[in-house]
Every structure is written in C-alpha cells, then in structure tokens.
C-alpha angles and dihedrals in degrees: 000000000000124000121257092254092054091048092050090048090051092048092052091051091048093050091049091051093045092052091051092049092045093053091047094050094044090049092050093052092042095239100120128085118217094246092051091048092052091051093050092047090048092053091047093049091047092053093048091046092052089047092052093044093053091046091054093049095056 
C-alpha cells in the first residue's frame, strides 16, 4: 500500500486531470460559461502545481 503522501499526490494529479477533461468536454458540448471554465481550470492547475511542488520537495 502506498504512503499517505503518495496517495495525496495521486489525488491532486487526478483532480487536475479531471478538471481539464471536464472543461474540454463542457466546451465541446457548449454547456460551460467562460467564468465557470476559468474556475475549473484554476482548480486543476492549483492541484497539479501542489502535486509537482510536493514531488520536488521529496
């Protein structure tokens, strides 16, 4: 079993990927407003940034 830090890192990466996919799909089907898309992309980038930052510190 993975350590807690590795699991949290994996979760942040998964959330970042999911936000990117969600924005892409919602944009394709014309169901996303620009402000909502920016918020989702911001959350995704934050999660990926945290994931990368914790990976570099270990």
